[in-house]
N, CA, C and O atoms as a Tinker XYZ file with bonds, in Angstrom:
   524  protein
     1  N    156.159000  113.870000   53.884000    73     2
     2  CA   154.835000  113.380000   54.234000    64     1     3
     3  C    154.278000  114.143000   55.429000    63     2     4     5
     4  O    153.071000  114.373000   55.507000    81     3
     5  N    155.127000  114.530000   56.342000    73     3     6
     6  CA   154.641000  115.208000   57.544000    64     5     7
     7  C    154.210000  116.640000   57.291000    63     6     8     9
     8  O    153.316000  117.144000   57.970000    81     7
     9  N    154.827000  117.301000   56.329000    73     7    10
    10  CA   154.598000  118.734000   56.157000    64     9    11
    11  C    153.738000  119.104000   54.952000    63    10    12    13
    12  O    153.375000  120.269000   54.796000    81    11
    13  N    153.415000  118.165000   54.124000    73    11    14
    14  CA   152.655000  118.459000   52.916000    64    13    15
    15  C    151.303000  117.756000   53.006000    63    14    16    17
    16  O    151.255000  116.528000   52.943000    81    15
    17  N    150.194000  118.505000   53.154000    73    15    18
    18  CA   148.890000  117.872000   53.349000    64    17    19
    19  C    148.460000  116.980000   52.178000    63    18    20    21
    20  O    147.841000  115.938000   52.396000    81    19
    21  N    148.775000  117.371000   50.960000    73    19    22
    22  CA   148.409000  116.541000   49.806000    64    21    23
    23  C    149.187000  115.228000   49.847000    63    22    24    25
    24  O    148.620000  114.158000   49.627000    81    23
    25  N    150.498000  115.315000   50.131000    73    23    26
    26  CA   151.298000  114.095000   50.209000    64    25    27
    27  C    150.861000  113.232000   51.386000    63    26    28    29
    28  O    150.854000  112.005000   51.283000    81    27
    29  N    150.501000  113.847000   52.487000    73    27    30
    30  CA   150.018000  113.087000   53.642000    64    29    31
    31  C    148.779000  112.279000   53.256000    63    30    32    33
    32  O    148.649000  111.117000   53.640000    81    31
    33  N    147.876000  112.891000   52.501000    73    31    34
    34  CA   146.673000  112.189000   52.045000    64    33    35
    35  C    147.042000  111.047000   51.096000    63    34    36    37
    36  O    146.476000  109.958000   51.188000    81    35
    37  N    147.977000  111.285000   50.195000    73    35    38
    38  CA   148.394000  110.242000   49.253000    64    37    39
    39  C    149.140000  109.109000   49.952000    63    38    40    41
    40  O    149.214000  107.997000   49.429000    81    39
    41  N    149.687000  109.383000   51.118000    73    39    42
    42  CA   150.465000  108.379000   51.843000    64    41    43
    43  C    149.685000  107.742000   52.987000    63    42    44    45
    44  O    150.281000  107.132000   53.875000    81    43
    45  N    148.370000  107.873000   52.979000    73    43    46
    46  CA   147.548000  107.274000   54.047000    64    45    47
    47  C    147.842000  105.796000   54.222000    63    46    48    49
    48  O    147.840000  105.288000   55.344000    81    47
    49  N    148.092000  105.112000   53.133000    73    47    50
    50  CA   148.343000  103.673000   53.193000    64    49    51
    51  C    149.529000  103.324000   54.096000    63    50    52    53
    52  O    149.605000  102.202000   54.595000    81    51
    53  N    150.451000  104.257000   54.314000    73    51    54
    54  CA   151.640000  103.981000   55.120000    64    53    55
    55  C    151.275000  103.620000   56.560000    63    54    56    57
    56  O    151.991000  102.851000   57.201000    81    55
    57  N    150.175000  104.164000   57.074000    73    55    58
    58  CA   149.764000  103.838000   58.449000    64    57    59
    59  C    149.419000  102.357000   58.585000    63    58    60    61
    60  O    149.694000  101.744000   59.616000    81    59
    61  N    148.822000  101.791000   57.554000    73    59    62
    62  CA   148.514000  100.364000   57.557000    64    61    63
    63  C    149.794000   99.540000   57.657000    63    62    64    65
    64  O    149.834000   98.527000   58.355000    81    63
    65  N    150.842000   99.982000   56.954000    73    63    66
    66  CA   152.093000   99.239000   56.951000    64    65    67
    67  C    152.861000   99.385000   58.259000    63    66    68    69
    68  O    153.811000   98.640000   58.499000    81    67
    69  N    152.472000  100.319000   59.097000    73    67    70
    70  CA   153.190000  100.542000   60.348000    64    69    71
    71  C    152.881000   99.491000   61.409000    63    70    72    73
    72  O    153.571000   99.425000   62.427000    81    71
    73  N    151.864000   98.675000   61.190000    73    71    74
    74  CA   151.514000   97.628000   62.149000    64    73    75
    75  C    152.339000   96.391000   61.823000    63    74    76    77
    76  O    152.265000   95.872000   60.709000    81    75
    77  N    153.118000   95.919000   62.776000    73    75    78
    78  CA   154.020000   94.795000   62.539000    64    77    79
    79  C    153.288000   93.577000   61.983000    63    78    80    81
    80  O    152.248000   93.177000   62.505000    81    79
    81  N    153.831000   93.000000   60.937000    73    79    82
    82  CA   153.384000   91.754000   60.289000    64    81    83
    83  C    152.027000   91.862000   59.592000    63    82    84    85
    84  O    151.764000   91.096000   58.665000    81    83
    85  N    151.174000   92.768000   59.999000    73    83    86
    86  CA   149.839000   92.857000   59.418000    64    85    87
    87  C    149.853000   93.094000   57.910000    63    86    88    89
    88  O    149.118000   92.410000   57.198000    81    87
    89  N    150.651000   94.028000   57.387000    73    87    90
    90  CA   150.608000   94.290000   55.951000    64    89    91
    91  C    151.029000   93.092000   55.097000    63    90    92    93
    92  O    150.567000   92.938000   53.967000    81    91
    93  N    151.895000   92.258000   55.635000    73    91    94
    94  CA   152.380000   91.120000   54.858000    64    93    95
    95  C    151.282000   90.092000   54.597000    63    94    96    97
    96  O    151.316000   89.398000   53.580000    81    95
    97  N    150.323000   89.988000   55.491000    73    95    98
    98  CA   149.283000   88.963000   55.336000    64    97    99
    99  C    148.464000   89.145000   54.060000    63    98   100   101
   100  O    148.379000   88.208000   53.266000    81    99
   101  N    147.860000   90.305000   53.831000    73    99   102
   102  CA   147.094000   90.434000   52.587000    64   101   103
   103  C    147.987000   90.404000   51.342000    63   102   104   105
   104  O    147.539000   89.987000   50.274000    81   103
   105  N    149.225000   90.836000   51.468000    73   103   106
   106  CA   150.118000   90.809000   50.316000    64   105   107
   107  C    150.367000   89.383000   49.856000    63   106   108   109
   108  O    150.493000   89.126000   48.659000    81   107
   109  N    150.439000   88.459000   50.798000    73   107   110
   110  CA   150.705000   87.062000   50.456000    64   109   111
   111  C    149.459000   86.371000   49.910000    63   110   112   113
   112  O    149.564000   85.348000   49.233000    81   111
   113  N    148.293000   86.918000   50.197000    73   111   114
   114  CA   147.049000   86.287000   49.734000    64   113   115
   115  C    146.913000   86.409000   48.223000    63   114   116   117
   116  O    147.385000   87.365000   47.607000    81   115
   117  N    146.257000   85.415000   47.648000    73   115   118
   118  CA   145.983000   85.450000   46.215000    64   117   119
   119  C    147.233000   85.520000   45.367000    63   118   120   121
   120  O    147.249000   86.173000   44.324000    81   119
   121  N    148.299000   84.837000   45.821000    73   119   122
   122  CA   149.553000   84.819000   45.072000    64   121   123
   123  C    150.085000   86.239000   44.837000    63   122   124   125
   124  O    150.494000   86.597000   43.733000    81   123
   125  N    150.064000   87.032000   45.915000    73   123   126
   126  CA   150.596000   88.399000   45.896000    64   125   127
   127  C    149.828000   89.306000   44.933000    63   126   128   129
   128  O    150.407000   90.185000   44.295000    81   127
   129  N    148.543000   89.082000   44.842000    73   127   130
   130  CA   147.678000   89.840000   43.937000    64   129   131
   131  C    147.761000   91.350000   44.182000    63   130   132   133
   132  O    147.809000   92.125000   43.227000    81   131
   133  N    147.777000   91.775000   45.446000    73   131   134
   134  CA   147.787000   93.211000   45.742000    64   133   135
   135  C    149.066000   93.887000   45.252000    63   134   136   137
   136  O    149.014000   94.965000   44.660000    81   135
   137  N    150.204000   93.260000   45.494000    73   135   138
   138  CA   151.466000   93.868000   45.054000    64   137   139
   139  C    151.531000   93.864000   43.530000    63   138   140   141
   140  O    151.821000   94.888000   42.910000    81   139
   141  N    151.262000   92.717000   42.938000    73   139   142
   142  CA   151.322000   92.617000   41.474000    64   141   143
   143  C    150.328000   93.583000   40.831000    63   142   144   145
   144  O    150.612000   94.158000   39.780000    81   143
   145  N    149.181000   93.761000   41.451000    73   143   146
   146  CA   148.181000   94.688000   40.922000    64   145   147
   147  C    148.659000   96.126000   40.920000    63   146   148   149
   148  O    148.267000   96.913000   40.058000    81   147
   149  N    149.508000   96.477000   41.883000    73   147   150
   150  CA   150.011000   97.854000   41.923000    64   149   151
   151  C    150.919000   98.144000   40.732000    63   150   152   153
   152  O    151.135000   99.306000   40.389000    81   151
   153  N    151.441000   97.118000   40.110000    73   151   154
   154  CA   152.295000   97.311000   38.943000    64   153   155
   155  C    151.481000   97.710000   37.714000    63   154   156   157
   156  O    152.044000   98.149000   36.711000    81   155
   157  N    150.177000   97.560000   37.789000    73   155   158
   158  CA   149.329000   97.862000   36.635000    64   157   159
   159  C    149.212000   99.362000   36.363000    63   158   160   161
   160  O    148.645000   99.757000   35.345000    81   159
   161  N    149.742000  100.209000   37.264000    73   159   162
   162  CA   149.679000  101.642000   36.998000    64   161   163
   163  C    150.775000  102.096000   36.035000    63   162   164   165
   164  O    150.872000  103.280000   35.715000    81   163
   165  N    151.589000  101.163000   35.579000    73   163   166
   166  CA   152.622000  101.511000   34.602000    64   165   167
   167  C    151.962000  102.007000   33.318000    63   166   168   169
   168  O    150.930000  101.479000   32.904000    81   167
   169  N    152.542000  103.002000   32.702000    73   167   170
   170  CA   151.994000  103.579000   31.477000    64   169   171
   171  C    152.036000  102.579000   30.324000    63   170   172   173
   172  O    151.061000  102.413000   29.591000    81   171
   173  N    153.174000  101.922000   30.179000    73   171   174
   174  CA   153.309000  100.939000   29.092000    64   173   175
   175  C    152.623000   99.644000   29.501000    63   174   176   177
   176  O    152.967000   99.072000   30.535000    81   175
   177  N    151.676000   99.174000   28.726000    73   175   178
   178  CA   150.978000   97.937000   29.102000    64   177   179
   179  C    151.900000   96.722000   29.132000    63   178   180   181
   180  O    151.588000   95.728000   29.787000    81   179
   181  N    153.025000   96.788000   28.435000    73   179   182
   182  CA   153.950000   95.651000   28.414000    64   181   183
   183  C    155.122000   95.839000   29.381000    63   182   184   185
   184  O    156.104000   95.101000   29.306000    81   183
   185  N    155.031000   96.815000   30.287000    73   183   186
   186  CA   156.139000   97.074000   31.214000    64   185   187
   187  C    156.431000   95.858000   32.086000    63   186   188   189
   188  O    157.587000   95.587000   32.409000    81   187
   189  N    155.395000   95.132000   32.464000    73   187   190
   190  CA   155.555000   93.932000   33.290000    64   189   191
   191  C    154.900000   92.765000   32.571000    63   190   192   193
   192  O    153.679000   92.730000   32.422000    81   191
   193  N    155.690000   91.832000   32.134000    73   191   194
   194  CA   155.148000   90.650000   31.475000    64   193   195
   195  C    154.705000   89.640000   32.531000    63   194   196   197
   196  O    155.036000   89.781000   33.709000    81   195
   197  N    153.976000   88.649000   32.117000    73   195   198
   198  CA   153.593000   87.567000   33.040000    64   197   199
   199  C    154.831000   86.883000   33.596000    63   198   200   201
   200  O    154.836000   86.469000   34.755000    81   199
   201  N    155.879000   86.757000   32.793000    73   199   202
   202  CA   157.126000   86.173000   33.283000    64   201   203
   203  C    157.757000   87.055000   34.362000    63   202   204   205
   204  O    158.263000   86.543000   35.361000    81   203
   205  N    157.731000   88.379000   34.168000    73   203   206
   206  CA   158.234000   89.302000   35.195000    64   205   207
   207  C    157.489000   89.081000   36.505000    63   206   208   209
   208  O    158.103000   88.933000   37.562000    81   207
   209  N    156.158000   89.061000   36.425000    73   207   210
   210  CA   155.349000   88.899000   37.636000    64   209   211
   211  C    155.596000   87.544000   38.292000    63   210   212   213
   212  O    155.599000   87.440000   39.519000    81   211
   213  N    155.803000   86.507000   37.486000    73   211   214
   214  CA   156.115000   85.184000   38.044000    64   213   215
   215  C    157.423000   85.241000   38.839000    63   214   216   217
   216  O    157.522000   84.661000   39.920000    81   215
   217  N    158.411000   85.933000   38.305000    73   215   218
   218  CA   159.700000   86.041000   38.993000    64   217   219
   219  C    159.587000   86.896000   40.256000    63   218   220   221
   220  O    160.185000   86.574000   41.282000    81   219
   221  N    158.819000   87.985000   40.178000    73   219   222
   222  CA   158.584000   88.796000   41.381000    64   221   223
   223  C    157.901000   87.950000   42.458000    63   222   224   225
   224  O    158.315000   87.969000   43.617000    81   223
   225  N    156.864000   87.215000   42.080000    73   223   226
   226  CA   156.146000   86.383000   43.056000    64   225   227
   227  C    157.073000   85.360000   43.690000    63   226   228   229
   228  O    156.981000   85.109000   44.892000    81   227
   229  N    157.951000   84.773000   42.915000    73   227   230
   230  CA   158.910000   83.810000   43.461000    64   229   231
   231  C    159.825000   84.487000   44.479000    63   230   232   233
   232  O    160.135000   83.915000   45.524000    81   231
   233  N    160.249000   85.693000   44.169000    73   231   234
   234  CA   161.114000   86.428000   45.103000    64   233   235
   235  C    160.349000   86.817000   46.362000    63   234   236   237
   236  O    160.866000   86.660000   47.468000    81   235
   237  N    159.132000   87.320000   46.213000    73   235   238
   238  CA   158.336000   87.735000   47.371000    64   237   239
   239  C    157.997000   86.569000   48.282000    63   238   240   241
   240  O    157.797000   86.765000   49.480000    81   239
   241  N    157.930000   85.374000   47.746000    73   239   242
   242  CA   157.538000   84.222000   48.558000    64   241   243
   243  C    158.669000   83.705000   49.443000    63   242   244   245
   244  O    158.431000   82.844000   50.290000    81   243
   245  N    159.872000   84.198000   49.274000    73   243   246
   246  CA   160.995000   83.776000   50.105000    64   245   247
   247  C    160.809000   84.302000   51.531000    63   246   248   249
   248  O    160.343000   85.426000   51.717000    81   247
   249  N    161.166000   83.508000   52.526000    73   247   250
   250  CA   161.022000   83.976000   53.920000    64   249   251
   251  C    161.771000   85.291000   54.155000    63   250   252   253
   252  O    162.945000   85.427000   53.807000    81   251
   253  N    161.071000   86.245000   54.747000    73   251   254
   254  CA   161.668000   87.536000   55.084000    64   253   255
   255  C    161.814000   88.490000   53.909000    63   254   256   257
   256  O    162.389000   89.569000   54.059000    81   255
   257  N    161.302000   88.111000   52.736000    73   255   258
   258  CA   161.483000   88.956000   51.554000    64   257   259
   259  C    160.666000   90.238000   51.625000    63   258   260   261
   260  O    161.109000   91.279000   51.140000    81   259
   261  N    159.494000   90.179000   52.216000    73   259   262
   262  CA   158.648000   91.374000   52.297000    64   261   263
   263  C    158.881000   92.019000   53.660000    63   262   264   265
   264  O    158.222000   91.696000   54.648000    81   263
   265  N    159.814000   92.914000   53.674000    73   263   266
   266  CA   160.131000   93.648000   54.899000    64   265   267
   267  C    159.885000   95.120000   54.608000    63   266   268   269
   268  O    160.538000   95.708000   53.747000    81   267
   269  N    158.972000   95.692000   55.307000    73   267   270
   270  CA   158.606000   97.080000   55.045000    64   269   271
   271  C    158.782000   97.932000   56.304000    63   270   272   273
   272  O    157.934000   98.760000   56.638000    81   271
   273  N    159.892000   97.709000   56.984000    73   271   274
   274  CA   160.147000   98.410000   58.240000    64   273   275
   275  C    160.332000   99.913000   58.068000    63   274   276   277
   276  O    160.229000  100.663000   59.039000    81   275
   277  N    160.603000  100.359000   56.847000    73   275   278
   278  CA   160.814000  101.796000   56.697000    64   277   279
   279  C    159.531000  102.584000   56.884000    63   278   280   281
   280  O    159.593000  103.764000   57.231000    81   279
   281  N    158.367000  101.978000   56.669000    73   279   282
   282  CA   157.115000  102.682000   56.945000    64   281   283
   283  C    156.961000  102.987000   58.440000    63   282   284   285
   284  O    156.726000  104.140000   58.803000    81   283
   285  N    157.087000  101.978000   59.317000    73   283   286
   286  CA   156.987000  102.306000   60.744000    64   285   287
   287  C    158.060000  103.298000   61.183000    63   286   288   289
   288  O    157.798000  104.176000   62.005000    81   287
   289  N    159.261000  103.159000   60.640000    73   287   290
   290  CA   160.334000  104.082000   61.018000    64   289   291
   291  C    159.988000  105.502000   60.601000    63   290   292   293
   292  O    160.243000  106.447000   61.348000    81   291
   293  N    159.417000  105.660000   59.433000    73   291   294
   294  CA   159.036000  106.986000   58.951000    64   293   295
   295  C    157.984000  107.614000   59.848000    63   294   296   297
   296  O    158.033000  108.813000   60.124000    81   295
   297  N    157.044000  106.817000   60.300000    73   295   298
   298  CA   155.939000  107.353000   61.091000    64   297   299
   299  C    156.287000  107.554000   62.558000    63   298   300   301
   300  O    155.714000  108.426000   63.211000    81   299
   301  N    157.199000  106.776000   63.081000    73   299   302
   302  CA   157.486000  106.829000   64.519000    64   301   303
   303  C    158.774000  107.552000   64.874000    63   302   304   305
   304  O    158.883000  108.135000   65.953000    81   303
   305  N    159.721000  107.520000   63.999000    73   303   306
   306  CA   161.033000  108.050000   64.314000    64   305   307
   307  C    161.083000  109.550000   64.063000    63   306   308   309
   308  O    160.580000  110.039000   63.052000    81   307
   309  N    161.683000  110.259000   64.976000    73   307   310
   310  CA   161.892000  111.688000   64.783000    64   309   311
   311  C    163.085000  111.868000   63.849000    63   310   312   313
   312  O    164.211000  111.498000   64.181000    81   311
   313  N    162.824000  112.436000   62.687000    73   311   314
   314  CA   163.876000  112.617000   61.700000    64   313   315
   315  C    164.644000  113.907000   61.993000    63   314   316   317
   316  O    164.072000  114.873000   62.497000    81   315
   317  N    165.938000  113.918000   61.676000    73   315   318
   318  CA   166.709000  115.159000   61.841000    64   317   319
   319  C    166.166000  116.238000   60.920000    63   318   320   321
   320  O    165.526000  115.942000   59.911000    81   319
   321  N    166.421000  117.471000   61.266000    73   319   322
   322  CA   166.039000  118.583000   60.402000    64   321   323
   323  C    166.756000  118.436000   59.067000    63   322   324   325
   324  O    167.874000  117.924000   59.009000    81   323
   325  N    166.113000  118.885000   58.000000    73   323   326
   326  CA   166.679000  118.687000   56.668000    64   325   327
   327  C    168.030000  119.373000   56.495000    63   326   328   329
   328  O    168.837000  118.924000   55.681000    81   327
   329  N    168.299000  120.437000   57.230000    73   327   330
   330  CA   169.602000  121.089000   57.096000    64   329   331
   331  C    170.726000  120.239000   57.692000    63   330   332   333
   332  O    171.902000  120.544000   57.497000    81   331
   333  N    170.372000  119.173000   58.418000    73   331   334
   334  CA   171.366000  118.255000   58.970000    64   333   335
   335  C    171.611000  117.058000   58.047000    63   334   336   337
   336  O    172.544000  116.285000   58.262000    81   335
   337  N    170.787000  116.912000   57.038000    73   335   338
   338  CA   170.898000  115.800000   56.095000    64   337   339
   339  C    171.428000  116.324000   54.775000    63   338   340   341
   340  O    170.792000  117.184000   54.165000    81   339
   341  N    172.560000  115.840000   54.317000    73   339   342
   342  CA   173.136000  116.300000   53.062000    64   341   343
   343  C    173.673000  115.110000   52.281000    63   342   344   345
   344  O    174.243000  114.179000   52.850000    81   343
   345  N    173.482000  115.157000   50.974000    73   343   346
   346  CA   174.088000  114.204000   50.059000    64   345   347
   347  C    175.146000  114.981000   49.302000    63   346   348   349
   348  O    174.830000  115.919000   48.571000    81   347
   349  N    176.400000  114.594000   49.472000    73   347   350
   350  CA   177.507000  115.347000   48.882000    64   349   351
   351  C    177.862000  114.939000   47.463000    63   350   352   353
   352  O    178.514000  115.701000   46.749000    81   351
   353  N    177.453000  113.771000   47.047000    73   351   354
   354  CA   177.782000  113.291000   45.704000    64   353   355
   355  C    176.806000  113.844000   44.675000    63   354   356   357
   356  O    175.659000  114.141000   45.012000    81   355
   357  N    177.240000  113.988000   43.429000    73   355   358
   358  CA   176.291000  114.388000   42.387000    64   357   359
   359  C    175.137000  113.383000   42.335000    63   358   360   361
   360  O    175.355000  112.172000   42.373000    81   359
   361  N    173.927000  113.893000   42.248000    73   359   362
   362  CA   172.735000  113.052000   42.359000    64   361   363
   363  C    171.776000  113.335000   41.215000    63   362   364   365
   364  O    171.473000  114.487000   40.905000    81   363
   365  N    171.303000  112.257000   40.594000    73   363   366
   366  CA   170.272000  112.367000   39.571000    64   365   367
   367  C    168.995000  111.767000   40.140000    63   366   368   369
   368  O    168.967000  110.599000   40.528000    81   367
   369  N    167.948000  112.564000   40.189000    73   367   370
   370  CA   166.639000  112.111000   40.663000    64   369   371
   371  C    165.772000  111.915000   39.432000    63   370   372   373
   372  O    165.582000  112.842000   38.645000    81   371
   373  N    165.246000  110.709000   39.267000    73   371   374
   374  CA   164.396000  110.404000   38.120000    64   373   375
   375  C    162.993000  110.191000   38.655000    63   374   376   377
   376  O    162.769000  109.351000   39.526000    81   375
   377  N    162.062000  110.949000   38.131000    73   375   378
   378  CA   160.701000  110.966000   38.679000    64   377   379
   379  C    159.687000  110.845000   37.553000    63   378   380   381
   380  O    159.748000  111.594000   36.578000    81   379
   381  N    158.759000  109.912000   37.680000    73   379   382
   382  CA   157.654000  109.807000   36.737000    64   381   383
   383  C    156.567000  110.794000   37.113000    63   382   384   385
   384  O    156.138000  110.826000   38.267000    81   383
   385  N    156.115000  111.593000   36.170000    73   383   386
   386  CA   155.113000  112.606000   36.476000    64   385   387
   387  C    153.727000  112.013000   36.704000    63   386   388   389
   388  O    152.848000  112.692000   37.235000    81   387
   389  N    153.517000  110.762000   36.312000    73   387   390
   390  CA   152.216000  110.127000   36.459000    64   389   391
   391  C    152.114000  109.289000   37.744000    63   390   392   393
   392  O    151.132000  108.568000   37.924000    81   391
   393  N    153.097000  109.368000   38.628000    73   391   394
   394  CA   153.073000  108.612000   39.884000    64   393   395
   395  C    151.923000  109.113000   40.754000    63   394   396   397
   396  O    151.790000  110.317000   40.974000    81   395
   397  N    151.095000  108.198000   41.246000    73   395   398
   398  CA   149.914000  108.617000   41.994000    64   397   399
   399  C    150.132000  108.668000   43.500000    63   398   400   401
   400  O    149.308000  109.235000   44.218000    81   399
   401  N    151.222000  108.089000   43.995000    73   399   402
   402  CA   151.428000  108.047000   45.440000    64   401   403
   403  C    152.390000  109.112000   45.957000    63   402   404   405
   404  O    152.581000  109.227000   47.168000    81   403
   405  N    152.994000  109.886000   45.073000    73   403   406
   406  CA   153.973000  110.876000   45.531000    64   405   407
   407  C    153.778000  112.199000   44.794000    63   406   408   409
   408  O    153.652000  112.236000   43.570000    81   407
   409  N    153.757000  113.253000   45.550000    73   407   410
   410  CA   153.659000  114.599000   44.996000    64   409   411
   411  C    154.944000  114.951000   44.245000    63   410   412   413
   412  O    156.037000  114.539000   44.635000    81   411
   413  N    154.801000  115.694000   43.194000    73   411   414
   414  CA   155.955000  116.127000   42.400000    64   413   415
   415  C    156.938000  116.918000   43.262000    63   414   416   417
   416  O    158.150000  116.858000   43.053000    81   415
   417  N    156.409000  117.651000   44.224000    73   415   418
   418  CA   157.253000  118.471000   45.098000    64   417   419
   419  C    158.292000  117.645000   45.861000    63   418   420   421
   420  O    159.327000  118.181000   46.257000    81   419
   421  N    158.037000  116.362000   46.073000    73   419   422
   422  CA   158.988000  115.528000   46.816000    64   421   423
   423  C    160.333000  115.445000   46.111000    63   422   424   425
   424  O    161.371000  115.390000   46.771000    81   423
   425  N    160.334000  115.437000   44.792000    73   423   426
   426  CA   161.602000  115.420000   44.057000    64   425   427
   427  C    162.374000  116.710000   44.320000    63   426   428   429
   428  O    163.587000  116.682000   44.526000    81   427
   429  N    161.669000  117.836000   44.314000    73   427   430
   430  CA   162.322000  119.111000   44.609000    64   429   431
   431  C    162.870000  119.130000   46.035000    63   430   432   433
   432  O    163.978000  119.609000   46.277000    81   431
   433  N    162.089000  118.610000   46.966000    73   431   434
   434  CA   162.539000  118.570000   48.363000    64   433   435
   435  C    163.765000  117.675000   48.503000    63   434   436   437
   436  O    164.688000  117.998000   49.252000    81   435
   437  N    163.781000  116.558000   47.791000    73   435   438
   438  CA   164.950000  115.671000   47.829000    64   437   439
   439  C    166.167000  116.369000   47.237000    63   438   440   441
   440  O    167.270000  116.252000   47.770000    81   439
   441  N    165.976000  117.084000   46.151000    73   439   442
   442  CA   167.098000  117.788000   45.512000    64   441   443
   443  C    167.693000  118.839000   46.447000    63   442   444   445
   444  O    168.899000  119.085000   46.422000    81   443
   445  N    166.857000  119.451000   47.260000    73   443   446
   446  CA   167.372000  120.465000   48.204000    64   445   447
   447  C    168.280000  119.859000   49.266000    63   446   448   449
   448  O    169.023000  120.584000   49.929000    81   447
   449  N    168.232000  118.544000   49.436000    73   447   450
   450  CA   169.104000  117.871000   50.397000    64   449   451
   451  C    170.458000  117.509000   49.785000    63   450   452   453
   452  O    171.319000  116.952000   50.465000    81   451
   453  N    170.641000  117.819000   48.522000    73   451   454
   454  CA   171.853000  117.444000   47.795000    64   453   455
   455  C    172.690000  118.679000   47.462000    63   454   456   457
   456  O    172.159000  119.749000   47.164000    81   455
   457  N    174.006000  118.505000   47.520000    73   455   458
   458  CA   174.898000  119.596000   47.137000    64   457   459
   459  C    174.880000  119.824000   45.630000    63   458   460   461
   460  O    175.072000  120.948000   45.166000    81   459
   461  N    174.647000  118.750000   44.863000    73   459   462
   462  CA   174.674000  118.840000   43.407000    64   461   463
   463  C    173.632000  117.865000   42.861000    63   462   464   465
   464  O    173.919000  116.685000   42.657000    81   463
   465  N    172.408000  118.377000   42.624000    73   463   466
   466  CA   171.322000  117.495000   42.179000    64   465   467
   467  C    170.719000  117.985000   40.877000    63   466   468   469
   468  O    170.671000  119.182000   40.591000    81   467
   469  N    170.264000  117.026000   40.107000    73   467   470
   470  CA   169.524000  117.308000   38.884000    64   469   471
   471  C    168.296000  116.407000   38.887000    63   470   472   473
   472  O    168.382000  115.236000   39.255000    81   471
   473  N    167.166000  116.945000   38.482000    73   471   474
   474  CA   165.929000  116.173000   38.422000    64   473   475
   475  C    165.548000  115.991000   36.964000    63   474   476   477
   476  O    165.524000  116.947000   36.189000    81   475
   477  N    165.254000  114.765000   36.604000    73   475   478
   478  CA   164.723000  114.465000   35.280000    64   477   479
   479  C    163.314000  113.933000   35.469000    63   478   480   481
   480  O    163.104000  112.923000   36.142000    81   479
   481  N    162.353000  114.616000   34.871000    73   479   482
   482  CA   160.960000  114.187000   34.931000    64   481   483
   483  C    160.636000  113.403000   33.671000    63   482   484   485
   484  O    160.870000  113.878000   32.559000    81   483
   485  N    160.101000  112.211000   33.843000    73   483   486
   486  CA   159.673000  111.391000   32.723000    64   485   487
   487  C    158.160000  111.538000   32.602000    63   486   488   489
   488  O    157.405000  111.036000   33.435000    81   487
   489  N    157.739000  112.220000   31.571000    73   487   490
   490  CA   156.328000  112.589000   31.414000    64   489   491
   491  C    155.404000  111.388000   31.242000    63   490   492   493
   492  O    154.235000  111.455000   31.623000    81   491
   493  N    155.897000  110.308000   30.684000    73   491   494
   494  CA   155.045000  109.150000   30.450000    64   493   495
   495  C    155.419000  107.989000   31.377000    63   494   496   497
   496  O    155.383000  106.824000   30.979000    81   495
   497  N    155.773000  108.326000   32.605000    73   495   498
   498  CA   156.133000  107.282000   33.567000    64   497   499
   499  C    155.357000  107.461000   34.866000    63   498   500   501
   500  O    154.945000  108.564000   35.227000    81   499
   501  N    155.176000  106.346000   35.547000    73   499   502
   502  CA   154.522000  106.341000   36.850000    64   501   503
   503  C    155.594000  106.133000   37.914000    63   502   504   505
   504  O    156.735000  106.565000   37.753000    81   503
   505  N    155.219000  105.475000   38.987000    73   503   506
   506  CA   156.150000  105.123000   40.056000    64   505   507
   507  C    157.247000  104.194000   39.544000    63   506   508   509
   508  O    158.353000  104.174000   40.086000    81   507
   509  N    156.943000  103.436000   38.513000    73   507   510
   510  CA   157.834000  102.376000   38.030000    64   509   511
   511  C    158.733000  102.891000   36.898000    63   510   512   513
   512  O    158.745000  102.305000   35.815000    81   511
   513  N    159.477000  103.961000   37.126000    73   511   514
   514  CA   160.279000  104.560000   36.071000    64   513   515
   515  C    161.320000  103.592000   35.511000    63   514   516   517
   516  O    161.671000  103.685000   34.335000    81   515
   517  N    161.810000  102.678000   36.318000    73   515   518
   518  CA   162.837000  101.746000   35.847000    64   517   519
   519  C    162.288000  100.771000   34.820000    63   518   520   521
   520  O    163.058000  100.105000   34.128000    81   519
   521  N    160.974000  100.676000   34.711000    73   519   522
   522  CA   160.373000   99.784000   33.738000    64   521   523
   523  C    159.872000  100.555000   32.540000    63   522   524
   524  O    159.330000   99.963000   31.607000    81   523
């Protein structure tokens, strides 16, 4: 996010999440409408059923369930140089090519941090590849 101008633009929303407790307020409004709405970018219209969303909402409503501290950490913390970060285990990176919040290059950058990485691109997937 720091070094790629396109990714920085796509990640503008992260600055909002860096303010303590503030991001959780709108997420809780309207029965978690904002979070559930973000699931609508899935390619398959049936990827998330109403029952799925009901279960997600039940989980999100638990005290402390919506913790997004990694956004402030990403923006404030000085990260080590990438040559100091290594993943030694074989790694499979699965990336949806239709994801709107992350540049495709991020998968390549992640793979460069691994001793043994393979990237699989799912052409008909968004951010929600597991669905």
